[in-house]
mmCIF entry with sequence, helices, sheets and N, C-alpha, C, O atoms, coordinates in Angstrom:
data_MODEL
# 
_entry.id   MODEL 
# 
_entity.id                         1 
_entity.type                       polymer 
_entity.pdbx_number_of_molecules   1 
# 
_entity_poly.entity_id                      1 
_entity_poly.type                           'polypeptide(L)' 
_entity_poly.nstd_linkage                   no 
_entity_poly.nstd_monomer                   no 
_entity_poly.pdbx_seq_one_letter_code       MLAATREANLRRTSRSPRALSVLRLLKPQPKNH 
_entity_poly.pdbx_seq_one_letter_code_can   MLAATREANLRRTSRSPRALSVLRLLKPQPKNH 
_entity_poly.pdbx_strand_id                 A 
# 
loop_
_entity_poly_seq.entity_id 
_entity_poly_seq.num 
_entity_poly_seq.mon_id 
_entity_poly_seq.hetero 
1 1  MET n 
1 2  LEU n 
1 3  ALA n 
1 4  ALA n 
1 5  THR n 
1 6  ARG n 
1 7  GLU n 
1 8  ALA n 
1 9  ASN n 
1 10 LEU n 
1 11 ARG n 
1 12 ARG n 
1 13 THR n 
1 14 SER n 
1 15 ARG n 
1 16 SER n 
1 17 PRO n 
1 18 ARG n 
1 19 ALA n 
1 20 LEU n 
1 21 SER n 
1 22 VAL n 
1 23 LEU n 
1 24 ARG n 
1 25 LEU n 
1 26 LEU n 
1 27 LYS n 
1 28 PRO n 
1 29 GLN n 
1 30 PRO n 
1 31 LYS n 
1 32 ASN n 
1 33 HIS n 
# 
_struct_asym.id          A 
_struct_asym.entity_id   1 
# 
loop_
_struct_conf.conf_type_id 
_struct_conf.id 
_struct_conf.pdbx_PDB_helix_id 
_struct_conf.beg_label_comp_id 
_struct_conf.beg_label_asym_id 
_struct_conf.beg_label_seq_id 
_struct_conf.pdbx_beg_PDB_ins_code 
_struct_conf.end_label_comp_id 
_struct_conf.end_label_asym_id 
_struct_conf.end_label_seq_id 
_struct_conf.pdbx_end_PDB_ins_code 
_struct_conf.beg_auth_comp_id 
_struct_conf.beg_auth_asym_id 
_struct_conf.beg_auth_seq_id 
_struct_conf.end_auth_comp_id 
_struct_conf.end_auth_asym_id 
_struct_conf.end_auth_seq_id 
_struct_conf.pdbx_PDB_helix_class 
_struct_conf.details 
_struct_conf.pdbx_PDB_helix_length 
HELX_P HELX_P1 AA1 LEU A 2  ? ARG A 12 ? LEU A 2  ARG A 12 1 ? 11 
HELX_P HELX_P2 AA2 THR A 13 ? ARG A 15 ? THR A 13 ARG A 15 5 ? 3  
HELX_P HELX_P3 AA3 PRO A 17 ? LEU A 26 ? PRO A 17 LEU A 26 1 ? 10 
# 
_struct_conf_type.id          HELX_P 
_struct_conf_type.criteria    ? 
_struct_conf_type.reference   ? 
# 
loop_
_atom_site.group_PDB 
_atom_site.id 
_atom_site.type_symbol 
_atom_site.label_atom_id 
_atom_site.label_alt_id 
_atom_site.label_comp_id 
_atom_site.label_asym_id 
_atom_site.label_entity_id 
_atom_site.label_seq_id 
_atom_site.pdbx_PDB_ins_code 
_atom_site.Cartn_x 
_atom_site.Cartn_y 
_atom_site.Cartn_z 
_atom_site.occupancy 
_atom_site.B_iso_or_equiv 
_atom_site.pdbx_formal_charge 
_atom_site.auth_seq_id 
_atom_site.auth_comp_id 
_atom_site.auth_asym_id 
_atom_site.auth_atom_id 
_atom_site.pdbx_PDB_model_num 
ATOM 1   N N  . MET A 1 1  ? 8.624  179.963 175.496 1.00 0.00 ? 1  MET A N  1 
ATOM 2   C CA . MET A 1 1  ? 7.894  178.719 175.776 1.00 0.00 ? 1  MET A CA 1 
ATOM 3   C C  . MET A 1 1  ? 8.794  177.513 175.474 1.00 0.00 ? 1  MET A C  1 
ATOM 4   O O  . MET A 1 1  ? 8.837  176.554 176.244 1.00 0.00 ? 1  MET A O  1 
ATOM 5   N N  . LEU A 1 2  ? 9.503  177.574 174.357 1.00 0.00 ? 2  LEU A N  1 
ATOM 6   C CA . LEU A 1 2  ? 10.387 176.459 174.011 1.00 0.00 ? 2  LEU A CA 1 
ATOM 7   C C  . LEU A 1 2  ? 11.465 176.285 175.075 1.00 0.00 ? 2  LEU A C  1 
ATOM 8   O O  . LEU A 1 2  ? 11.787 175.165 175.473 1.00 0.00 ? 2  LEU A O  1 
ATOM 9   N N  . ALA A 1 3  ? 12.013 177.396 175.524 1.00 0.00 ? 3  ALA A N  1 
ATOM 10  C CA . ALA A 1 3  ? 13.062 177.324 176.550 1.00 0.00 ? 3  ALA A CA 1 
ATOM 11  C C  . ALA A 1 3  ? 12.520 176.647 177.804 1.00 0.00 ? 3  ALA A C  1 
ATOM 12  O O  . ALA A 1 3  ? 13.191 175.811 178.409 1.00 0.00 ? 3  ALA A O  1 
ATOM 13  N N  . ALA A 1 4  ? 11.311 177.014 178.184 1.00 0.00 ? 4  ALA A N  1 
ATOM 14  C CA . ALA A 1 4  ? 10.711 176.422 179.391 1.00 0.00 ? 4  ALA A CA 1 
ATOM 15  C C  . ALA A 1 4  ? 10.534 174.919 179.197 1.00 0.00 ? 4  ALA A C  1 
ATOM 16  O O  . ALA A 1 4  ? 10.801 174.132 180.104 1.00 0.00 ? 4  ALA A O  1 
ATOM 17  N N  . THR A 1 5  ? 10.085 174.533 178.016 1.00 0.00 ? 5  THR A N  1 
ATOM 18  C CA . THR A 1 5  ? 9.892  173.099 177.751 1.00 0.00 ? 5  THR A CA 1 
ATOM 19  C C  . THR A 1 5  ? 11.219 172.368 177.819 1.00 0.00 ? 5  THR A C  1 
ATOM 20  O O  . THR A 1 5  ? 11.316 171.277 178.381 1.00 0.00 ? 5  THR A O  1 
ATOM 21  N N  . ARG A 1 6  ? 12.244 172.985 177.235 1.00 0.00 ? 6  ARG A N  1 
ATOM 22  C CA . ARG A 1 6  ? 13.570 172.349 177.249 1.00 0.00 ? 6  ARG A CA 1 
ATOM 23  C C  . ARG A 1 6  ? 14.045 172.178 178.683 1.00 0.00 ? 6  ARG A C  1 
ATOM 24  O O  . ARG A 1 6  ? 14.556 171.123 179.056 1.00 0.00 ? 6  ARG A O  1 
ATOM 25  N N  . GLU A 1 7  ? 13.874 173.223 179.481 1.00 0.00 ? 7  GLU A N  1 
ATOM 26  C CA . GLU A 1 7  ? 14.299 173.136 180.887 1.00 0.00 ? 7  GLU A CA 1 
ATOM 27  C C  . GLU A 1 7  ? 13.515 172.043 181.605 1.00 0.00 ? 7  GLU A C  1 
ATOM 28  O O  . GLU A 1 7  ? 14.081 171.252 182.359 1.00 0.00 ? 7  GLU A O  1 
ATOM 29  N N  . ALA A 1 8  ? 12.213 172.009 181.361 1.00 0.00 ? 8  ALA A N  1 
ATOM 30  C CA . ALA A 1 8  ? 11.368 170.996 182.009 1.00 0.00 ? 8  ALA A CA 1 
ATOM 31  C C  . ALA A 1 8  ? 11.842 169.601 181.607 1.00 0.00 ? 8  ALA A C  1 
ATOM 32  O O  . ALA A 1 8  ? 11.934 168.704 182.446 1.00 0.00 ? 8  ALA A O  1 
ATOM 33  N N  . ASN A 1 9  ? 12.140 169.424 180.330 1.00 0.00 ? 9  ASN A N  1 
ATOM 34  C CA . ASN A 1 9  ? 12.608 168.109 179.870 1.00 0.00 ? 9  ASN A CA 1 
ATOM 35  C C  . ASN A 1 9  ? 13.919 167.749 180.553 1.00 0.00 ? 9  ASN A C  1 
ATOM 36  O O  . ASN A 1 9  ? 14.102 166.616 180.998 1.00 0.00 ? 9  ASN A O  1 
ATOM 37  N N  . LEU A 1 10 ? 14.830 168.711 180.635 1.00 0.00 ? 10 LEU A N  1 
ATOM 38  C CA . LEU A 1 10 ? 16.115 168.447 181.286 1.00 0.00 ? 10 LEU A CA 1 
ATOM 39  C C  . LEU A 1 10 ? 15.890 168.064 182.740 1.00 0.00 ? 10 LEU A C  1 
ATOM 40  O O  . LEU A 1 10 ? 16.533 167.149 183.254 1.00 0.00 ? 10 LEU A O  1 
ATOM 41  N N  . ARG A 1 11 ? 14.984 168.760 183.396 1.00 0.00 ? 11 ARG A N  1 
ATOM 42  C CA . ARG A 1 11 ? 14.715 168.448 184.808 1.00 0.00 ? 11 ARG A CA 1 
ATOM 43  C C  . ARG A 1 11 ? 14.092 167.065 184.941 1.00 0.00 ? 11 ARG A C  1 
ATOM 44  O O  . ARG A 1 11 ? 14.431 166.303 185.847 1.00 0.00 ? 11 ARG A O  1 
ATOM 45  N N  . ARG A 1 12 ? 13.185 166.755 184.035 1.00 0.00 ? 12 ARG A N  1 
ATOM 46  C CA . ARG A 1 12 ? 12.508 165.450 184.096 1.00 0.00 ? 12 ARG A CA 1 
ATOM 47  C C  . ARG A 1 12 ? 13.501 164.321 183.846 1.00 0.00 ? 12 ARG A C  1 
ATOM 48  O O  . ARG A 1 12 ? 13.452 163.284 184.508 1.00 0.00 ? 12 ARG A O  1 
ATOM 49  N N  . THR A 1 13 ? 14.400 164.527 182.891 1.00 0.00 ? 13 THR A N  1 
ATOM 50  C CA . THR A 1 13 ? 15.370 163.485 182.552 1.00 0.00 ? 13 THR A CA 1 
ATOM 51  C C  . THR A 1 13 ? 16.674 163.678 183.314 1.00 0.00 ? 13 THR A C  1 
ATOM 52  O O  . THR A 1 13 ? 17.680 163.032 183.019 1.00 0.00 ? 13 THR A O  1 
ATOM 53  N N  . SER A 1 14 ? 16.647 164.574 184.296 1.00 0.00 ? 14 SER A N  1 
ATOM 54  C CA . SER A 1 14 ? 17.867 164.827 185.076 1.00 0.00 ? 14 SER A CA 1 
ATOM 55  C C  . SER A 1 14 ? 18.305 163.557 185.790 1.00 0.00 ? 14 SER A C  1 
ATOM 56  O O  . SER A 1 14 ? 19.464 163.426 186.184 1.00 0.00 ? 14 SER A O  1 
ATOM 57  N N  . ARG A 1 15 ? 17.375 162.622 185.956 1.00 0.00 ? 15 ARG A N  1 
ATOM 58  C CA . ARG A 1 15 ? 17.716 161.366 186.642 1.00 0.00 ? 15 ARG A CA 1 
ATOM 59  C C  . ARG A 1 15 ? 18.332 160.363 185.679 1.00 0.00 ? 15 ARG A C  1 
ATOM 60  O O  . ARG A 1 15 ? 18.987 159.410 186.100 1.00 0.00 ? 15 ARG A O  1 
ATOM 61  N N  . SER A 1 16 ? 18.120 160.579 184.380 1.00 0.00 ? 16 SER A N  1 
ATOM 62  C CA . SER A 1 16 ? 18.653 159.636 183.392 1.00 0.00 ? 16 SER A CA 1 
ATOM 63  C C  . SER A 1 16 ? 20.131 159.914 183.122 1.00 0.00 ? 16 SER A C  1 
ATOM 64  O O  . SER A 1 16 ? 20.559 161.068 183.145 1.00 0.00 ? 16 SER A O  1 
ATOM 65  N N  . PRO A 1 17 ? 20.903 158.871 182.867 1.00 0.00 ? 17 PRO A N  1 
ATOM 66  C CA . PRO A 1 17 ? 22.339 159.035 182.581 1.00 0.00 ? 17 PRO A CA 1 
ATOM 67  C C  . PRO A 1 17 ? 22.565 159.850 181.320 1.00 0.00 ? 17 PRO A C  1 
ATOM 68  O O  . PRO A 1 17 ? 23.560 160.566 181.202 1.00 0.00 ? 17 PRO A O  1 
ATOM 69  N N  . ARG A 1 18 ? 21.630 159.738 180.370 1.00 0.00 ? 18 ARG A N  1 
ATOM 70  C CA . ARG A 1 18 ? 21.771 160.505 179.123 1.00 0.00 ? 18 ARG A CA 1 
ATOM 71  C C  . ARG A 1 18 ? 21.722 161.990 179.422 1.00 0.00 ? 18 ARG A C  1 
ATOM 72  O O  . ARG A 1 18 ? 22.503 162.770 178.876 1.00 0.00 ? 18 ARG A O  1 
ATOM 73  N N  . ALA A 1 19 ? 20.805 162.377 180.289 1.00 0.00 ? 19 ALA A N  1 
ATOM 74  C CA . ALA A 1 19 ? 20.676 163.792 180.644 1.00 0.00 ? 19 ALA A CA 1 
ATOM 75  C C  . ALA A 1 19 ? 21.990 164.275 181.247 1.00 0.00 ? 19 ALA A C  1 
ATOM 76  O O  . ALA A 1 19 ? 22.447 165.381 180.959 1.00 0.00 ? 19 ALA A O  1 
ATOM 77  N N  . LEU A 1 20 ? 22.587 163.439 182.083 1.00 0.00 ? 20 LEU A N  1 
ATOM 78  C CA . LEU A 1 20 ? 23.843 163.833 182.727 1.00 0.00 ? 20 LEU A CA 1 
ATOM 79  C C  . LEU A 1 20 ? 24.913 164.079 181.667 1.00 0.00 ? 20 LEU A C  1 
ATOM 80  O O  . LEU A 1 20 ? 25.641 165.069 181.739 1.00 0.00 ? 20 LEU A O  1 
ATOM 81  N N  . SER A 1 21 ? 25.013 163.189 180.689 1.00 0.00 ? 21 SER A N  1 
ATOM 82  C CA . SER A 1 21 ? 26.019 163.375 179.641 1.00 0.00 ? 21 SER A CA 1 
ATOM 83  C C  . SER A 1 21 ? 25.701 164.611 178.819 1.00 0.00 ? 21 SER A C  1 
ATOM 84  O O  . SER A 1 21 ? 26.607 165.330 178.396 1.00 0.00 ? 21 SER A O  1 
ATOM 85  N N  . VAL A 1 22 ? 24.423 164.860 178.590 1.00 0.00 ? 22 VAL A N  1 
ATOM 86  C CA . VAL A 1 22 ? 24.032 166.056 177.826 1.00 0.00 ? 22 VAL A CA 1 
ATOM 87  C C  . VAL A 1 22 ? 24.443 167.301 178.593 1.00 0.00 ? 22 VAL A C  1 
ATOM 88  O O  . VAL A 1 22 ? 25.007 168.237 178.027 1.00 0.00 ? 22 VAL A O  1 
ATOM 89  N N  . LEU A 1 23 ? 24.152 167.300 179.894 1.00 0.00 ? 23 LEU A N  1 
ATOM 90  C CA . LEU A 1 23 ? 24.519 168.449 180.717 1.00 0.00 ? 23 LEU A CA 1 
ATOM 91  C C  . LEU A 1 23 ? 26.033 168.612 180.702 1.00 0.00 ? 23 LEU A C  1 
ATOM 92  O O  . LEU A 1 23 ? 26.546 169.731 180.682 1.00 0.00 ? 23 LEU A O  1 
ATOM 93  N N  . ARG A 1 24 ? 26.735 167.500 180.713 1.00 0.00 ? 24 ARG A N  1 
ATOM 94  C CA . ARG A 1 24 ? 28.202 167.561 180.691 1.00 0.00 ? 24 ARG A CA 1 
ATOM 95  C C  . ARG A 1 24 ? 28.666 168.226 179.408 1.00 0.00 ? 24 ARG A C  1 
ATOM 96  O O  . ARG A 1 24 ? 29.566 169.066 179.417 1.00 0.00 ? 24 ARG A O  1 
ATOM 97  N N  . LEU A 1 25 ? 28.034 167.837 178.295 1.00 0.00 ? 25 LEU A N  1 
ATOM 98  C CA . LEU A 1 25 ? 28.415 168.424 177.011 1.00 0.00 ? 25 LEU A CA 1 
ATOM 99  C C  . LEU A 1 25 ? 28.077 169.913 176.986 1.00 0.00 ? 25 LEU A C  1 
ATOM 100 O O  . LEU A 1 25 ? 28.840 170.726 176.465 1.00 0.00 ? 25 LEU A O  1 
ATOM 101 N N  . LEU A 1 26 ? 26.924 170.255 177.554 1.00 0.00 ? 26 LEU A N  1 
ATOM 102 C CA . LEU A 1 26 ? 26.512 171.658 177.566 1.00 0.00 ? 26 LEU A CA 1 
ATOM 103 C C  . LEU A 1 26 ? 27.403 172.468 178.492 1.00 0.00 ? 26 LEU A C  1 
ATOM 104 O O  . LEU A 1 26 ? 27.806 173.587 178.173 1.00 0.00 ? 26 LEU A O  1 
ATOM 105 N N  . LYS A 1 27 ? 27.710 171.871 179.665 1.00 0.00 ? 27 LYS A N  1 
ATOM 106 C CA . LYS A 1 27 ? 28.558 172.584 180.631 1.00 0.00 ? 27 LYS A CA 1 
ATOM 107 C C  . LYS A 1 27 ? 29.789 171.744 180.950 1.00 0.00 ? 27 LYS A C  1 
ATOM 108 O O  . LYS A 1 27 ? 29.868 171.143 182.021 1.00 0.00 ? 27 LYS A O  1 
ATOM 109 N N  . PRO A 1 28 ? 30.743 171.698 180.036 1.00 0.00 ? 28 PRO A N  1 
ATOM 110 C CA . PRO A 1 28 ? 31.966 170.911 180.250 1.00 0.00 ? 28 PRO A CA 1 
ATOM 111 C C  . PRO A 1 28 ? 32.742 171.407 181.457 1.00 0.00 ? 28 PRO A C  1 
ATOM 112 O O  . PRO A 1 28 ? 33.053 172.593 181.570 1.00 0.00 ? 28 PRO A O  1 
ATOM 113 N N  . GLN A 1 29 ? 33.052 170.483 182.358 1.00 0.00 ? 29 GLN A N  1 
ATOM 114 C CA . GLN A 1 29 ? 33.802 170.870 183.553 1.00 0.00 ? 29 GLN A CA 1 
ATOM 115 C C  . GLN A 1 29 ? 35.294 170.906 183.238 1.00 0.00 ? 29 GLN A C  1 
ATOM 116 O O  . GLN A 1 29 ? 35.757 170.193 182.349 1.00 0.00 ? 29 GLN A O  1 
ATOM 117 N N  . PRO A 1 30 ? 36.040 171.723 183.953 1.00 0.00 ? 30 PRO A N  1 
ATOM 118 C CA . PRO A 1 30 ? 37.492 171.827 183.752 1.00 0.00 ? 30 PRO A CA 1 
ATOM 119 C C  . PRO A 1 30 ? 38.178 170.500 184.042 1.00 0.00 ? 30 PRO A C  1 
ATOM 120 O O  . PRO A 1 30 ? 37.839 169.825 185.014 1.00 0.00 ? 30 PRO A O  1 
ATOM 121 N N  . LYS A 1 31 ? 39.142 170.122 183.204 1.00 0.00 ? 31 LYS A N  1 
ATOM 122 C CA . LYS A 1 31 ? 39.853 168.853 183.418 1.00 0.00 ? 31 LYS A CA 1 
ATOM 123 C C  . LYS A 1 31 ? 40.675 168.910 184.697 1.00 0.00 ? 31 LYS A C  1 
ATOM 124 O O  . LYS A 1 31 ? 41.042 167.872 185.248 1.00 0.00 ? 31 LYS A O  1 
ATOM 125 N N  . ASN A 1 32 ? 40.963 170.106 185.167 1.00 0.00 ? 32 ASN A N  1 
ATOM 126 C CA . ASN A 1 32 ? 41.755 170.256 186.389 1.00 0.00 ? 32 ASN A CA 1 
ATOM 127 C C  . ASN A 1 32 ? 41.024 169.642 187.567 1.00 0.00 ? 32 ASN A C  1 
ATOM 128 O O  . ASN A 1 32 ? 41.640 169.053 188.455 1.00 0.00 ? 32 ASN A O  1 
ATOM 129 N N  . HIS A 1 33 ? 39.701 169.784 187.571 1.00 0.00 ? 33 HIS A N  1 
ATOM 130 C CA . HIS A 1 33 ? 38.921 169.282 188.707 1.00 0.00 ? 33 HIS A CA 1 
ATOM 131 C C  . HIS A 1 33 ? 39.011 167.755 188.675 1.00 0.00 ? 33 HIS A C  1 
ATOM 132 O O  . HIS A 1 33 ? 38.436 167.085 189.532 1.00 0.00 ? 33 HIS A O  1 
# 
């Protein structure tokens, strides 16, 4: 249930710049790209 809530929150705030930075921290992209 917690995981679902977290995902829902991420999706809801996916439009916010903070969410983008959080996603970046969670899934750091290769510097090569």
